[in-house]
N, C-alpha and C positions, 0 to 999 in steps of 0.2 A: 958385298956392304961398303957404304962410304965411310972413308977414313975419320972423316970430320964430324962425321953424327956420331952422338955420344952412345954410347952402350946402355939399355935399359936392361936391368936383370931383376929378377923377381926370386925373392926369397921363398921357399917351400914352408908350407905353413900359414902363409900371410896370403889374404883376400884384399883385391880393392876395394876400399869405401865407395858406396854408390853416392851420388850427389844428393845433399839435402833438401832441395829445393821442392821436389817431388812429395817428400814426408810430409813438408808444412805445410804444402798445399792440400794434401788429405785431411791433415787435421783441422786446418782452416774450415773447412767442408762439412766436416762433423760438427765443429762448435757453432755453427750458425744454424744448420739443422738442431740441434739439441735447444739452442737459445728459441728460434720459432716454435718448435713445440712447446716449449715451457711458456711461451707467452699465450700460445692457443689454449693451453690449460687452463691458465691463470683467467683467460677472456671467459671461458665456458663456466668457471666456477662464480666469477664476479657476475655472468646474466642470470645464472639461475640463482645467485641469491638476492638480486635484485627482483627477479619475477615471484619468488617466495616471499620476499618483504612486501612486493606490491599486492600481493594475495592478500597477507595479514594486514594493510592498509584498509580492507574494506570493514563496513560497517552494517549492523541490519536495521531496517525501517520498515514501516508498514506501509503496503501498497492494498488496493480494492482489487476485489475479484471479478468484481460488475461494476458496471456506470451504476452511481445512486445520486440523486437530486437532493437539492436543499432541503434541510428537516428533517432527512433521514437520521434514525438512531440505529448507531453502529452495534453490530454484535461479533461474537468472536468469528463467525463464519464469514464474514465480508472480508477480512483482513488476511493478506497473506505475507509471509516474511521473505523478504529479498537483502540479498549482500551486495551493496554499492559501494562505490568509491565517491564519497562528496568531499573535494578540497574547498570548495568555495560556498557552497549553501548547506553545510551540514547542521545549522540551527533552524534552516527552513522547514526540517520534515521531521515528520514523528517517528522516534526511533523504537525500535523492537521491547525495549526495556519498559515502555510507558502502555498501561493498560488503559486503552481507549475504548474498549465495548461499554455501552450505554452512552458515550457521547453523543451529541447531534452535530450532524454537517452543516456550518451555515451558507455553503455554496455548493454548486454541482461537483463531482469527482468522477471524471472517467475511468472507464474499465483499465486496470493495471499500472494507473498513475500513482507515482508516490505519494502519501498523504500528507499534506502542508499541514503545519503546525497552525497556519492561520484559518485554515478551513474548518476548525474545530469550535463552537461554541462553548461557553462557560456551563452553568449549571443546566440540566436539562429544563425547558419550559413546559407548561400546561400539565395536563392530565390523559395518560393512555386508556381508552376505553376500548374494549369488546364490543361490538356490534353484532349481534345473530343475526345472519340472514339466509334465509331459505336458498335453496340449490337455484331455485329458478327465477331469483327476484335480484339475479346479480350476471353478469357479464363473463362470459367464459377467458375473457381475455385479461381479466383482474390479476393484478400482479403486485407485489410489493415494488413500491416506489412510484405507484400509477396517483394520479389526482381522481378524486370521484365527489359526485354528487349525493347526497343522502337525502332520501327522501320518507317520510311516513304515512301511512293510509290506515283509517280506523277500519276494522271489520267490517268486512260488509259496503264499505264506502266505494265511491266511485273515483275514477282516475283524476277528476277535475278537483277533488277535496284533497289531494295530495299536499302534504307540508314539506317544505324542504327545509331541513334540518342543517345540513352543512353544504359549503358550497368550495370546489375544489382544493378539497384537505388532501394530505398526503396520506396514502396509505403504508402502515408500519411493519405489517403483517398480515398475511391471509392462512388460515389455518382449516382445511377441507374435513369434512364429515369423517369420523374416524381420527382424527388427529389432533383432537383437543376434547376439553370439557363441554364445550358446546355441542361437541358432535353426538352426545347422547339423544338429541330431539333432532339430530339428521339436519342440522342447520351448519353453516361456515361462520366462522369468527373473523370478522375484518378488524384489524387493530389501527384505531386512528389515535392522533396525540391533537387536542384542542385546549383551549383557554377553559377557565373554570365554568364560567357562563354557557359555552356551549356543550361542556359535559354535562352540566344538569340538566340542560334541556333534551339532550340527547339522550339519557338515561329514562327520565322520565317518559319521552314520545316512543321510545321503542318497544315497553313495556303495553302489550293488550294490542298493538297497533303491526299492521303488514310495514316491512322495511323492504324498500328498494334501493339498489345503487346503480349509479350511471357514471361510466367512465369516461372525464373529460379531458380536452388536449393541456390546459391551463391551470394553474394553481391559483388559487382565491386568496384573500388576505384577511379577511374578517374573522376567521377563524384559526388564523395564524397565532400560536402561543407565544410566540418569540417576536412579536410584531411590534409589542410595544417595550421588550427588553431596552435595559441602558446599553450605551455604547460599551461601558466596562462588562456588562453581563455577556455580551458576545464575543468577546476576547477569550481566546485558548484560558483554561484555567489556570496556567502558570504565569500567564500575564496580567492578571487581574490584580487590582491596586487591593491589600488586603485592609479589612475594617479597621478603624483607627480603633485602639483599646481605649475603653473608659475607665476614669479614676473613682476609685472607691468615693 
């Protein structure tokens, strides 16, 4: 041993302390992992909350089960409730808390289309008339929403004497024999909505006469009960101008 070198002695029962750098490095690594895990948990909770909030932000509106033309009077079977998010046009469509059964369409509405408020007329126009027709006097393709011409012929008369009662009128319903009151005579019931004059003419003509129906491609206008409605009557009911109150 070199005499100039100091002699290191270790006392019994004491250990030499480890360098602190390695322990601090491990501690920092644990803290970073914990922080990253906490951030991920917070992001997951926040994302779930946003998804739930977005789902709760939907509202129910009416949609149509099938495509229906202008002039159709809606019933409950035509309507389908859908939940949608309407951020910009929530006032454009009819909400599901509104009862629109019995209202009339002012324009064609497609299948699955959300029901626009502007597509509903005000008060229902005209009179709903049930036309009794024998099975052999109407086409098998006759369906609700079709446009038809209605003819009447006197018993024993020939086809050249047929009188055209209605032109291009919209069919509101079709009831087969066995599905309604008219079915007792084995006749179909074809519902049409017409103006008052056409209703009187139709009811008077179908009694004692043979009625024939022809399906046509285009709608007529002479028998449209809403053709002469005022602009205010053709607005949705909640947009109409209320009548002025009269003083005593």
